[in-house]
C-alpha positions as CSV (number, residue, x, y, z in Angstrom):
1,X,172.4,-54.7,-47.2
2,X,175.0,-57.3,-45.9
3,X,173.3,-60.6,-45.4
4,X,176.2,-62.3,-43.7
5,X,178.2,-61.4,-40.6
6,X,181.8,-62.7,-40.2
7,X,182.7,-62.4,-36.5
8,X,186.2,-63.4,-35.4
9,X,187.6,-64.0,-31.9
10,X,190.9,-62.3,-31.1
11,X,193.2,-65.1,-32.2
12,X,191.2,-65.8,-35.4
13,X,191.0,-62.1,-36.3
14,X,194.8,-61.7,-36.1
15,X,195.4,-64.8,-38.2
16,X,192.9,-63.9,-40.8
17,X,194.2,-60.3,-41.0
18,X,197.6,-61.7,-42.0
19,X,196.7,-64.8,-44.0
20,X,193.3,-64.0,-45.4
21,X,190.4,-66.5,-45.4
22,X,191.7,-70.0,-46.3
23,X,190.0,-73.3,-45.6
24,X,193.3,-74.8,-44.5
25,X,193.5,-72.6,-41.4
26,X,190.5,-74.3,-39.9
27,X,190.9,-77.6,-38.0
28,X,187.5,-77.7,-36.2
29,X,184.0,-77.2,-37.5
30,X,181.0,-76.8,-35.2
31,X,177.2,-77.3,-35.9
32,X,174.8,-76.4,-33.1
33,X,171.6,-77.8,-31.8
34,X,168.5,-75.7,-32.5
35,X,165.8,-77.7,-34.2
36,X,164.8,-76.2,-37.6
37,X,166.9,-73.1,-37.2
38,X,169.5,-74.6,-39.5
39,X,167.1,-74.1,-42.4
40,X,167.8,-70.4,-42.3
41,X,171.5,-71.0,-43.1
42,X,171.1,-74.1,-45.3
43,X,172.6,-72.4,-48.4
44,X,175.7,-71.4,-46.4
45,X,176.1,-75.0,-45.2
46,X,175.9,-76.3,-48.7
47,X,178.6,-73.9,-50.0
48,X,180.9,-74.7,-47.1
49,X,180.4,-78.4,-47.5
50,X,180.6,-78.7,-51.3
51,X,182.9,-75.7,-52.3
52,X,184.8,-74.2,-49.4
53,X,186.2,-77.5,-48.1
54,X,186.4,-79.1,-51.5
55,X,189.6,-81.1,-52.1
56,X,190.7,-80.7,-48.5
57,X,193.8,-82.8,-47.6
58,X,194.1,-82.4,-43.8
59,X,191.8,-83.7,-41.2
60,X,188.8,-81.5,-40.1
61,X,187.4,-82.4,-36.7
62,X,183.6,-81.9,-36.8
63,X,181.4,-81.6,-33.7
64,X,177.7,-81.6,-33.7
65,X,174.7,-81.9,-31.4
66,X,171.1,-82.6,-32.3
67,X,170.2,-81.2,-35.8
68,X,173.8,-79.9,-36.0
69,X,175.0,-83.5,-35.9
70,X,172.7,-84.3,-38.8
71,X,174.1,-81.5,-40.8
72,X,177.7,-82.6,-40.3
73,X,176.8,-86.2,-41.0
74,X,176.1,-84.9,-44.6
75,X,179.7,-83.5,-44.9
76,X,181.2,-86.8,-43.8
77,X,179.6,-88.7,-46.7
78,X,181.0,-89.4,-50.2
79,X,178.5,-86.9,-51.7
80,X,177.9,-84.2,-49.2
81,X,175.6,-82.1,-51.3
82,X,173.3,-85.0,-52.2
83,X,173.2,-86.0,-48.5
84,X,172.3,-82.4,-47.5
85,X,169.5,-82.3,-50.1
86,X,168.1,-85.5,-48.5
87,X,168.3,-83.8,-45.1
88,X,166.3,-80.9,-46.5
89,X,163.7,-83.1,-48.1
90,X,163.1,-85.5,-45.2
91,X,163.2,-82.9,-42.5
92,X,161.1,-80.2,-44.1
93,X,158.5,-82.7,-45.3
94,X,157.6,-84.1,-41.9
95,X,153.8,-84.1,-41.6
96,X,151.9,-83.7,-38.4
97,X,148.4,-82.9,-39.4
98,X,147.1,-83.6,-35.9
99,X,148.9,-83.3,-32.5
100,X,151.2,-86.2,-32.7
101,X,152.1,-88.7,-30.0
102,X,155.7,-89.1,-28.8
103,X,155.8,-92.4,-30.7
104,X,154.7,-90.8,-33.9
105,X,157.3,-88.0,-33.7
106,X,159.9,-90.7,-33.0
107,X,158.9,-92.6,-36.1
108,X,159.1,-89.6,-38.3
109,X,162.5,-88.6,-36.9
110,X,163.8,-92.2,-37.6
111,X,162.8,-91.6,-41.2
112,X,164.7,-88.3,-41.3
113,X,167.9,-90.0,-40.0
114,X,167.6,-93.0,-42.3
115,X,167.1,-90.5,-45.2
116,X,170.2,-88.6,-44.3
117,X,172.4,-91.7,-44.1
118,X,171.2,-93.0,-47.4
119,X,172.2,-96.3,-49.0
120,X,175.6,-96.6,-47.2
121,X,173.9,-96.2,-43.8
122,X,176.8,-94.2,-42.4
123,X,179.7,-96.5,-43.5
124,X,181.2,-93.7,-45.6
125,X,181.1,-91.3,-42.6
126,X,183.0,-93.8,-40.4
127,X,185.6,-94.5,-43.2
128,X,186.2,-90.8,-44.0
129,X,189.8,-90.0,-43.3
130,X,189.4,-86.2,-43.7
131,X,186.1,-85.2,-42.2
132,X,186.2,-86.8,-38.8
133,X,182.8,-86.8,-37.2
134,X,182.0,-86.3,-33.5
135,X,178.5,-86.6,-32.1
136,X,177.3,-85.6,-28.6
137,X,174.5,-87.5,-26.9
138,X,173.4,-87.3,-23.2
139,X,172.8,-90.4,-21.0
140,X,170.0,-89.8,-18.6
141,X,170.8,-90.1,-14.9
142,X,168.7,-90.6,-11.8
143,X,165.1,-89.4,-12.2
144,X,165.7,-88.3,-15.8
145,X,165.9,-92.0,-16.7
146,X,162.3,-92.5,-15.5
147,X,159.8,-94.4,-17.6
148,X,157.0,-91.9,-16.9
149,X,156.5,-88.4,-18.4
150,X,155.9,-87.1,-14.9
151,X,159.2,-88.4,-13.7
152,X,161.1,-87.0,-16.7
153,X,159.3,-83.6,-16.2
154,X,160.4,-83.5,-12.6
155,X,164.0,-84.5,-13.6
156,X,164.2,-81.7,-16.2
157,X,162.9,-79.2,-13.7
158,X,165.5,-80.2,-11.2
159,X,168.2,-80.0,-13.9
160,X,167.1,-76.5,-14.9
161,X,167.1,-75.3,-11.3
162,X,170.5,-76.6,-10.4
163,X,171.9,-75.5,-13.8
164,X,170.8,-71.9,-13.1
165,X,173.2,-71.9,-10.1
166,X,176.1,-73.8,-11.7
167,X,176.4,-75.1,-15.2
168,X,178.6,-78.0,-14.0
169,X,175.7,-79.4,-12.0
170,X,174.1,-80.6,-15.3
171,X,176.4,-83.6,-14.9
172,X,174.3,-84.7,-12.0
173,X,171.4,-85.1,-14.3
174,X,172.9,-86.0,-17.7
175,X,176.2,-87.5,-18.7
176,X,177.9,-86.1,-21.7
177,X,178.8,-88.8,-24.2
178,X,181.1,-88.0,-27.1
179,X,180.9,-90.5,-29.9
180,X,183.9,-90.1,-32.2
181,X,186.6,-91.5,-34.4
182,X,189.3,-93.0,-32.2
183,X,191.9,-90.3,-33.0
184,X,194.4,-89.2,-30.5
185,X,194.8,-85.9,-32.3
186,X,191.2,-84.9,-31.9
187,X,190.8,-81.7,-29.9
188,X,187.4,-82.8,-28.7
189,X,188.8,-85.9,-26.9
190,X,190.3,-83.7,-24.2
191,X,187.2,-81.8,-23.0
192,X,187.3,-81.0,-19.3
193,X,184.6,-78.4,-18.8
194,X,182.1,-81.2,-18.0
195,X,182.7,-84.9,-17.2
196,X,182.9,-86.5,-20.7
197,X,182.9,-90.1,-21.7
198,X,184.5,-90.6,-25.1
199,X,183.3,-93.7,-27.0
200,X,183.8,-95.0,-30.5
201,X,181.5,-94.0,-33.3
202,X,181.1,-97.1,-35.4
203,X,179.0,-98.5,-38.3
204,X,177.0,-100.4,-35.7
205,X,176.0,-97.3,-33.6
206,X,176.0,-94.3,-35.9
207,X,172.3,-94.5,-36.7
208,X,171.5,-94.9,-32.9
209,X,173.9,-91.9,-32.2
210,X,172.2,-89.6,-34.7
211,X,168.8,-90.6,-33.3
212,X,169.9,-90.1,-29.7
213,X,171.5,-86.7,-30.3
214,X,168.1,-85.4,-31.6
215,X,165.9,-87.1,-29.1
216,X,164.3,-84.2,-27.1
217,X,163.0,-85.3,-23.7
218,X,159.2,-85.7,-23.6
219,X,158.9,-85.0,-27.3
220,X,160.7,-88.1,-28.5
221,X,161.5,-91.5,-27.1
222,X,165.0,-92.0,-25.7
223,X,167.4,-94.3,-27.6
224,X,168.1,-97.2,-25.3
225,X,171.4,-99.1,-25.0
226,X,173.4,-97.7,-27.9
227,X,175.8,-100.4,-29.2
228,X,179.2,-100.2,-27.5
229,X,178.1,-97.6,-24.9
230,X,177.1,-98.0,-21.3
231,X,173.5,-99.2,-20.9
232,X,170.9,-96.4,-20.4
233,X,168.6,-94.0,-22.1
234,X,170.2,-91.4,-24.4
235,X,168.8,-88.0,-25.2
236,X,169.5,-84.8,-27.1
237,X,173.1,-83.7,-27.2
238,X,171.9,-80.1,-26.9
239,X,171.1,-80.7,-23.2
240,X,174.8,-80.3,-22.3
241,X,175.9,-78.6,-25.5
242,X,173.3,-76.4,-27.1
243,X,175.6,-73.9,-28.8
244,X,178.9,-75.1,-27.3
245,X,181.3,-73.4,-25.0
246,X,184.3,-75.6,-25.2
247,X,187.8,-75.0,-23.9
248,X,189.7,-76.4,-26.9
249,X,193.5,-76.9,-26.5
250,X,195.5,-73.8,-27.4
251,X,197.5,-75.7,-30.0
252,X,194.4,-76.3,-32.0
253,X,193.8,-74.4,-35.2
254,X,190.9,-72.2,-35.9
255,X,187.3,-73.2,-35.5
256,X,184.7,-72.4,-38.2
257,X,181.2,-72.0,-36.9
258,X,178.3,-71.4,-39.3
259,X,175.6,-70.5,-36.9
260,X,172.1,-68.9,-36.9
261,X,172.9,-66.5,-34.1
262,X,175.9,-64.2,-33.3
263,X,175.8,-65.4,-29.7
264,X,175.9,-68.8,-28.0
265,X,174.1,-70.4,-25.0
266,X,176.4,-73.2,-23.7
267,X,173.6,-75.7,-22.8
268,X,169.9,-76.3,-23.3
269,X,169.0,-74.9,-19.9
270,X,171.1,-71.8,-20.5
271,X,168.8,-70.4,-23.2
272,X,166.9,-68.1,-20.8
273,X,169.9,-67.2,-18.7
274,X,171.0,-63.9,-20.2
275,X,174.0,-63.8,-18.0
276,X,175.4,-67.1,-19.3
277,X,176.7,-66.6,-22.8
278,X,179.8,-68.1,-24.3
279,X,182.7,-65.7,-24.6
280,X,186.3,-66.6,-24.0
281,X,186.4,-70.0,-25.7
282,X,185.7,-68.4,-29.1
283,X,189.0,-66.5,-29.3
284,X,190.1,-68.8,-32.1
285,X,186.7,-69.0,-33.9
286,X,185.2,-67.5,-37.0
287,X,181.5,-67.3,-36.7
288,X,179.3,-67.0,-39.8
289,X,175.8,-65.7,-38.9
290,X,173.0,-64.1,-40.8
291,X,172.5,-60.4,-40.3
292,X,169.4,-59.0,-38.6
293,X,168.5,-57.5,-42.0
294,X,168.6,-60.8,-43.7
295,X,166.5,-62.5,-41.0
296,X,163.9,-59.7,-41.4
297,X,163.7,-60.5,-45.1
298,X,162.6,-64.1,-44.5
299,X,158.9,-65.0,-44.4
300,X,157.5,-64.0,-41.0
301,X,160.6,-62.0,-40.4
302,X,162.4,-64.8,-38.6
303,X,164.4,-68.0,-39.1
304,X,162.4,-71.2,-38.9
305,X,161.9,-72.7,-35.4
306,X,160.1,-75.5,-33.7
307,X,157.1,-73.4,-32.9
308,X,156.2,-73.4,-36.6
309,X,154.9,-76.9,-36.1
310,X,152.3,-75.5,-33.7
311,X,151.4,-72.2,-35.4
312,X,151.3,-73.1,-39.0
313,X,149.4,-75.8,-40.9
314,X,151.6,-78.4,-42.5
315,X,151.6,-77.0,-46.1
316,X,152.2,-73.4,-44.9
317,X,155.1,-74.6,-42.8
318,X,156.6,-76.6,-45.7
319,X,156.3,-73.6,-48.1
320,X,157.8,-71.3,-45.5
321,X,160.8,-73.6,-44.9
322,X,161.4,-74.2,-48.5
323,X,161.4,-70.5,-49.2
324,X,163.8,-70.0,-46.4
325,X,166.2,-72.5,-47.9
326,X,166.1,-70.7,-51.3
327,X,166.7,-67.3,-49.7
328,X,169.6,-68.7,-47.7
329,X,171.5,-69.0,-50.9
330,X,172.1,-65.3,-50.5
331,X,174.4,-66.1,-47.6
332,X,176.4,-68.6,-49.7
333,X,176.7,-66.2,-52.6
334,X,178.0,-63.5,-50.3
335,X,180.6,-65.8,-48.7
336,X,181.7,-67.1,-52.1
337,X,182.3,-63.5,-53.3
338,X,184.3,-62.7,-50.2
339,X,186.5,-65.8,-50.7
340,X,186.9,-65.2,-54.4
341,X,187.8,-61.4,-54.0
342,X,190.0,-61.8,-51.0
343,X,187.9,-59.1,-49.3
344,X,187.4,-60.7,-45.9
345,X,188.9,-57.7,-44.0
346,X,186.2,-55.5,-45.5
347,X,183.6,-57.6,-43.7
348,X,185.3,-59.0,-40.6
349,X,184.0,-58.0,-37.1
350,X,185.8,-58.5,-33.9
351,X,184.2,-60.7,-31.3
């Protein structure tokens, strides 16, 4: 059984066919929103962060939303593996023994973010000259900036309805904010698929940015008035960019995308729209995704998801998630073997 799928867009396939699989061919790295789903590929992340990109010399532009941004915040630190282990610990060990209030969830998520950032509180991420972090958050507009749950629920319903007709309409309801290194060479600074406001990611706002990008409307409090950004209420970056569908400049290098699915829904409201899946913008991407057989081998036959908080008691959920992390090492071992043996073309699939 092959645990790992390697799926390449047309441009990426041709380049890998000629050059093999080398870390230097990638100039972008994506990490998607999706709550706890990342736990199913944690071992793959840790191999990529600590081994595949070890001793890298050229800039790697990283883009994450929600829990994907938390994962990439680990790679930007001086010790990525230690940071990722903190992410695992603080995220998996959240405890909600009774149905929590929004304030209680917010408090626990603040602990997760503080745990990820560690003693340097994000200063090493901002100073990193190689791994250049970009975080997406969404500023609420109109009724979505309401104080009341009813108002937010109405706003989300309106956003979902208009989005089903035209994805670009999401900009009426939420403004995409890209917090990033101020770097003119960044391919993410030229996004035009949705109106995008690029702002500086700094030591003063990185904690707020990481909280905002994971702040699910109605489940968590918004982050208000992020330092250096327009005043407002900021929510989950997955609203506009759930799995990404970004028209990157043609001169960009390849994109590496460790993902829990072999398919992508552009935004949060696109998850149920089977006709709206990302396609053409992945011509230069290599997607690393677990196979159906690997997923079936996990406890409960699935990768972890947010519903586990509802359907499992706390200790059962923690045990399940920890087991999934351990089993995800299979993905890492398989990729490491492919890299070491130079056997990528025996495993590569066309997108």
